[in-house]
C-alpha positions as CSV (number, residue, x, y, z in Angstrom):
1,M,-116.2,-110.4,3.9
2,G,-115.0,-106.8,4.3
3,K,-115.9,-104.4,7.0
4,P,-119.7,-103.8,7.3
5,L,-120.9,-100.6,5.7
6,A,-122.5,-98.1,8.0
7,L,-125.6,-96.4,6.8
8,S,-127.0,-93.0,7.8
9,V,-130.0,-90.8,6.9
10,L,-130.4,-87.3,5.4
11,D,-133.9,-86.0,6.0
12,Q,-134.8,-82.7,4.2
13,S,-138.3,-82.4,5.7
14,I,-140.1,-82.5,2.3
15,A,-143.5,-80.8,1.9
16,I,-146.3,-82.9,0.5
17,A,-149.0,-81.4,-1.7
18,A,-152.5,-81.2,-0.1
19,A,-150.9,-81.5,3.4
20,P,-150.0,-78.7,5.7
21,P,-146.3,-77.9,5.4
22,S,-145.9,-78.4,9.2
23,Q,-146.7,-82.1,8.6
24,A,-143.2,-82.4,7.1
25,I,-141.7,-81.6,10.5
26,V,-144.0,-84.1,12.2
27,N,-142.9,-86.7,9.6
28,S,-139.3,-85.9,10.3
29,L,-139.7,-86.7,14.0
30,D,-141.5,-90.0,13.1
31,L,-138.9,-91.0,10.6
32,A,-136.0,-90.3,13.0
33,Q,-137.5,-92.7,15.6
34,H,-138.1,-95.3,12.9
35,C,-134.6,-95.1,11.6
36,E,-133.1,-95.4,15.0
37,T,-135.0,-98.6,15.5
38,L,-133.8,-99.9,12.1
39,G,-130.1,-99.4,13.1
40,Y,-129.0,-96.4,11.1
41,K,-125.9,-94.7,12.5
42,R,-126.8,-91.0,12.0
43,Y,-129.9,-88.9,11.3
44,W,-129.0,-85.6,9.7
45,V,-131.5,-82.8,8.9
46,S,-131.0,-80.0,6.4
47,E,-131.3,-76.2,6.3
48,H,-133.2,-74.6,3.5
49,H,-135.1,-71.3,3.3
50,N,-137.9,-69.8,1.3
51,S,-138.7,-73.1,-0.4
52,D,-142.1,-74.7,-0.8
53,S,-140.4,-78.1,-1.3
54,I,-138.0,-78.3,1.6
55,V,-139.3,-76.8,4.8
56,G,-136.6,-77.7,7.3
57,S,-135.4,-74.2,8.0
58,A,-134.0,-74.6,11.5
59,P,-132.0,-77.8,12.0
60,E,-130.9,-76.9,15.5
61,V,-134.5,-76.7,16.7
62,L,-135.5,-79.9,14.9
63,M,-132.4,-81.7,16.3
64,A,-133.5,-80.9,19.8
65,A,-136.9,-82.4,19.2
66,I,-135.3,-85.5,17.7
67,A,-132.9,-85.8,20.6
68,A,-135.9,-85.8,23.0
69,R,-137.5,-88.7,21.1
70,T,-134.5,-90.9,20.5
71,S,-131.8,-92.6,22.7
72,H,-128.7,-93.6,20.7
73,I,-128.8,-92.6,17.1
74,R,-126.4,-89.7,16.3
75,I,-128.2,-86.5,15.3
76,G,-126.8,-83.8,13.1
77,S,-127.2,-80.8,10.8
78,A,-126.5,-81.2,7.1
79,G,-125.9,-78.6,7.4
80,V,-125.8,-75.2,9.1
81,M,-125.2,-72.6,6.4
82,L,-122.6,-70.8,8.5
83,P,-122.2,-67.5,6.5
84,H,-125.7,-66.6,7.7
85,Y,-124.7,-66.7,11.3
86,S,-122.3,-65.8,14.1
87,S,-119.9,-68.6,14.9
88,L,-120.4,-68.0,18.6
89,K,-124.2,-68.4,18.4
90,V,-123.9,-71.6,16.4
91,A,-121.4,-72.9,19.0
92,E,-123.8,-72.1,21.8
93,Q,-126.7,-73.8,20.1
94,F,-124.7,-76.9,19.6
95,R,-123.2,-76.9,23.1
96,V,-126.8,-76.9,24.3
97,L,-127.6,-79.8,22.0
98,E,-124.6,-81.7,23.3
99,A,-125.9,-81.2,26.8
100,L,-129.2,-82.6,25.8
101,A,-127.7,-85.6,24.0
102,P,-124.1,-86.1,25.0
103,G,-121.9,-87.9,22.5
104,R,-124.7,-87.9,19.8
105,I,-124.4,-84.5,18.1
106,D,-123.0,-83.9,14.7
107,L,-122.4,-80.3,13.5
108,G,-122.3,-80.3,9.7
109,L,-121.3,-77.0,8.1
110,G,-121.9,-75.6,4.6
111,R,-121.1,-72.3,3.0
112,A,-123.9,-72.2,0.4
113,P,-126.9,-70.0,1.1
114,G,-129.4,-72.8,1.2
115,S,-131.7,-70.4,-0.7
116,D,-131.6,-67.6,-3.3
117,Q,-129.5,-64.5,-2.7
118,L,-132.5,-62.3,-1.8
119,T,-133.5,-64.8,0.9
120,A,-129.9,-64.9,2.1
121,M,-129.9,-61.1,2.5
122,A,-133.2,-61.3,4.4
123,L,-131.8,-63.9,6.8
124,N,-128.9,-61.6,7.7
125,P,-128.4,-58.3,5.8
126,Y,-125.0,-58.0,7.6
127,G,-124.0,-61.6,7.0
128,L,-120.4,-62.5,6.2
129,S,-119.2,-63.3,2.7
130,A,-118.7,-66.9,1.9
131,D,-115.0,-66.0,1.5
132,Q,-114.9,-65.8,5.3
133,F,-116.1,-69.3,5.8
134,P,-112.7,-70.8,6.7
135,N,-112.2,-68.2,9.4
136,Q,-115.7,-68.8,10.7
137,V,-115.0,-72.6,10.9
138,L,-111.8,-72.0,12.8
139,D,-113.6,-69.8,15.4
140,L,-116.5,-72.3,15.6
141,Q,-114.1,-75.2,16.0
142,A,-112.5,-73.6,19.0
143,W,-115.7,-72.4,20.6
144,V,-117.6,-75.7,20.2
145,S,-114.7,-77.7,21.6
146,G,-113.9,-75.3,24.5
147,K,-110.3,-74.9,23.2
148,P,-108.6,-71.5,23.0
149,L,-109.1,-69.3,20.0
150,L,-106.1,-68.3,17.9
151,P,-103.5,-66.1,19.7
152,D,-104.4,-62.4,19.8
153,H,-108.0,-63.2,18.7
154,P,-110.2,-60.2,19.6
155,F,-112.8,-62.6,21.2
156,G,-110.2,-64.7,22.9
157,S,-111.8,-64.3,26.4
158,V,-115.3,-65.4,25.2
159,K,-116.5,-68.9,25.9
160,A,-119.5,-70.8,24.4
161,H,-121.7,-72.2,27.1
162,P,-122.7,-74.6,28.5
163,Q,-119.2,-76.2,28.8
164,G,-119.0,-80.0,29.2
165,P,-116.8,-83.0,28.9
166,S,-117.8,-83.8,25.3
167,W,-118.5,-81.7,22.2
168,P,-120.2,-82.1,18.9
169,E,-118.5,-83.9,16.0
170,M,-117.9,-81.3,13.3
171,W,-118.2,-82.1,9.5
172,I,-117.6,-80.1,6.4
173,L,-120.2,-80.6,3.7
174,G,-119.9,-79.8,0.0
175,S,-120.4,-80.7,-3.6
176,S,-117.1,-79.5,-5.0
177,D,-113.4,-79.7,-4.2
178,Y,-113.5,-76.6,-2.0
179,G,-115.0,-78.2,1.0
180,A,-112.9,-81.3,0.5
181,Q,-109.7,-79.2,0.7
182,L,-110.9,-77.3,3.7
183,A,-111.9,-80.4,5.6
184,A,-108.5,-82.0,4.8
185,Y,-106.6,-78.9,6.1
186,L,-108.6,-78.8,9.3
187,G,-108.5,-82.5,9.9
188,L,-112.3,-82.8,9.9
189,P,-114.7,-85.4,8.5
190,Y,-116.1,-84.6,5.0
191,A,-119.4,-85.4,3.4
192,F,-119.8,-85.0,-0.4
193,A,-123.4,-84.2,-1.6
194,Y,-123.4,-86.9,-4.3
195,F,-127.1,-86.5,-5.0
196,F,-126.7,-82.8,-5.8
197,S,-124.7,-83.4,-9.0
198,E,-125.4,-87.1,-9.6
199,G,-121.8,-87.8,-8.5
200,R,-120.0,-85.4,-10.8
201,G,-116.6,-84.5,-9.2
202,V,-116.8,-87.0,-6.4
203,E,-113.6,-88.9,-7.3
204,L,-111.6,-85.6,-7.4
205,A,-113.1,-84.3,-4.2
206,L,-112.4,-87.5,-2.2
207,D,-108.9,-87.8,-3.7
208,L,-108.0,-84.3,-2.7
209,Y,-109.4,-84.9,0.7
210,R,-107.4,-88.0,1.3
211,R,-104.2,-86.9,-0.2
212,N,-104.1,-83.5,1.6
213,Y,-105.5,-84.7,4.9
214,R,-103.7,-83.4,8.0
215,P,-104.4,-85.7,11.0
216,S,-106.1,-84.1,14.0
217,E,-106.4,-85.3,17.6
218,R,-110.0,-86.4,17.2
219,F,-109.7,-87.7,13.6
220,P,-106.2,-89.1,13.0
221,E,-107.4,-90.6,9.7
222,P,-109.6,-89.2,6.9
223,C,-113.3,-89.7,7.5
224,P,-115.2,-89.3,4.2
225,T,-118.8,-90.1,3.3
226,I,-121.2,-89.3,0.5
227,C,-124.9,-88.7,0.5
228,V,-126.9,-90.5,-2.2
229,W,-130.6,-90.5,-3.2
230,A,-132.1,-94.0,-3.1
231,L,-135.5,-95.5,-3.0
232,A,-136.5,-99.1,-2.4
233,A,-139.9,-100.8,-2.6
234,N,-141.2,-104.4,-2.6
235,T,-140.7,-104.6,-6.4
236,E,-138.7,-102.6,-9.0
237,A,-142.0,-101.7,-10.7
238,E,-143.4,-100.3,-7.5
239,A,-140.2,-98.3,-6.8
240,R,-140.2,-96.9,-10.4
241,H,-143.9,-95.9,-9.8
242,L,-142.9,-94.0,-6.6
243,L,-140.0,-92.4,-8.4
244,K,-142.5,-90.5,-10.7
245,T,-143.0,-88.0,-7.9
246,R,-139.4,-87.0,-7.9
247,E,-139.2,-87.0,-11.7
248,L,-141.9,-84.3,-11.9
249,W,-140.3,-82.4,-9.0
250,R,-136.9,-82.5,-10.8
251,V,-138.4,-81.1,-14.0
252,G,-139.9,-78.2,-12.0
253,F,-136.6,-77.6,-10.2
254,E,-134.8,-77.2,-13.5
255,Q,-137.4,-74.5,-14.3
256,G,-136.9,-72.7,-11.0
257,K,-139.9,-74.1,-9.2
258,R,-139.8,-75.4,-5.6
259,N,-143.1,-77.2,-5.3
260,P,-144.4,-79.7,-2.8
261,L,-144.3,-83.3,-3.8
262,V,-147.4,-84.6,-5.8
263,S,-148.6,-88.2,-5.9
264,P,-147.1,-90.6,-8.5
265,E,-150.5,-90.8,-10.1
266,E,-150.7,-87.0,-10.6
267,A,-147.1,-86.9,-11.8
268,E,-147.9,-89.7,-14.4
269,R,-150.5,-87.5,-15.9
270,Y,-148.1,-84.6,-16.6
271,P,-147.5,-84.0,-20.3
272,Y,-143.7,-83.8,-20.6
273,N,-142.3,-82.0,-23.6
274,M,-139.2,-83.3,-25.3
275,A,-136.7,-81.4,-23.1
276,E,-138.5,-82.3,-19.9
277,Q,-138.7,-86.0,-20.9
278,A,-134.9,-85.9,-21.5
279,T,-134.5,-84.7,-17.9
280,V,-136.7,-87.5,-16.7
281,D,-134.9,-90.1,-18.7
282,A,-131.5,-89.0,-17.4
283,L,-132.8,-89.3,-13.8
284,R,-134.2,-92.7,-14.4
285,R,-130.9,-94.0,-15.8
286,K,-128.9,-92.9,-12.8
287,A,-131.4,-93.3,-9.9
288,M,-130.7,-95.9,-7.2
289,V,-134.2,-97.3,-7.4
290,G,-135.5,-100.8,-7.3
291,D,-136.2,-103.6,-4.9
292,A,-134.2,-103.9,-1.7
293,S,-131.5,-106.1,-3.2
294,Q,-131.1,-104.0,-6.3
295,V,-130.7,-100.8,-4.3
296,A,-128.3,-102.4,-1.8
297,D,-126.2,-103.8,-4.6
298,K,-125.9,-100.3,-6.1
299,I,-125.0,-98.7,-2.7
300,S,-122.5,-101.4,-1.9
301,K,-120.8,-101.2,-5.3
302,L,-120.5,-97.4,-5.1
303,A,-119.1,-97.6,-1.6
304,G,-116.5,-100.1,-2.7
305,E,-115.5,-98.1,-5.8
306,L,-115.0,-95.0,-3.6
307,G,-113.5,-96.7,-0.6
308,L,-116.1,-95.6,1.8
309,Q,-117.0,-97.0,5.2
310,E,-120.3,-95.1,5.5
311,I,-123.1,-93.9,3.1
312,V,-125.8,-91.4,3.9
313,I,-129.2,-92.0,2.2
314,N,-131.7,-89.4,1.2
315,T,-135.2,-90.6,0.1
316,W,-138.3,-88.7,-1.1
317,T,-141.7,-90.1,-1.5
318,H,-145.2,-88.5,-1.6
319,D,-146.4,-91.1,0.8
320,H,-144.7,-91.0,4.2
321,Q,-145.2,-94.7,4.8
322,A,-143.5,-95.6,1.5
323,R,-140.5,-93.6,2.6
324,K,-140.4,-95.4,6.0
325,H,-140.7,-98.7,4.1
326,S,-137.8,-97.9,1.8
327,Y,-135.5,-97.2,4.8
328,A,-136.7,-100.5,6.4
329,L,-136.1,-102.5,3.2
330,I,-132.6,-101.1,2.8
331,A,-131.8,-101.7,6.5
332,E,-132.9,-105.3,6.2
333,A,-130.9,-105.8,3.1
334,F,-127.7,-104.6,4.9
335,G,-128.6,-106.4,8.1
336,L,-128.4,-103.2,10.1
337,N,-130.5,-104.4,13.0
338,T,-129.0,-108.0,13.0
339,K,-125.5,-109.1,13.6
340,P,-123.3,-109.8,11.8
341,A,-124.1,-107.5,8.9
342,L,-125.3,-109.2,5.8
343,R,-123.5,-106.9,3.4
344,A,-120.1,-105.4,3.5
345,I,-118.0,-103.0,1.4
346,A,-117.1,-104.7,-1.9
């Protein structure tokens, strides 16, 4: 048996139709506590803006609330969209988080807007171009770790407080080879958003990351992961029924709509045209959906093919209890809260 596969969580704070959007934040807190009990390694929350679907707009605030309600699971951003912000301010926020939960904070960074361009302008009319992302990361890396900035840096005398003996673990996030190459150059962990593009480009990105990796003091070896979308239920038929919610959302997404999730029953009544049905059929063919064993087999196989030691799982359901149950079934299939692990990397 190979090395046990670590599993983590990406929570996007999904809004549910007929429920107040704020309920999504309450659900995130509940799910974080649940997943800690189940044995997941990390709990990451996302940053999106001006979306009626994904209402997690301030990961650093949500992380603080999760830290107060958990004791050992790692807590992170996936990610902070850095071009919107000052590197110093982000460093200060995450230094505070590190003080609240020492040794448990992950700082995931992205350069995408997490919204449309108009919203990005509203967030910060004076925001930096995405082309400045590498320089921002370098500054942030120094400030968040308490190490000196580059020689002759204009802000060389500035420190990010509170200082402390530990500092957050930084990750570069992406869905293309750009982030992979930057993470490799800086010697940082890298997370590929597999669920964004249904895996397109993942082999190239991971190969570039591993081949070009420059060892760093904290990460002497490459540390890659991917985030997949997966959904488990007691039976495959039940899981396929729950998937109907995401199918309808995906059709709307392709049309520029960012709607809250509707129930599977409502989604089933939607009259798809031919083009929309093709979108649904494509999603069904590739989705990691089924009973616990089926989903665990797909995750294990993918991890083995890509040579990964950890997989991050994102799950959407209309019913919050169904989402909690999915994470519980997958955790049980992998033996997360029992030792030794029941499953390992293929």
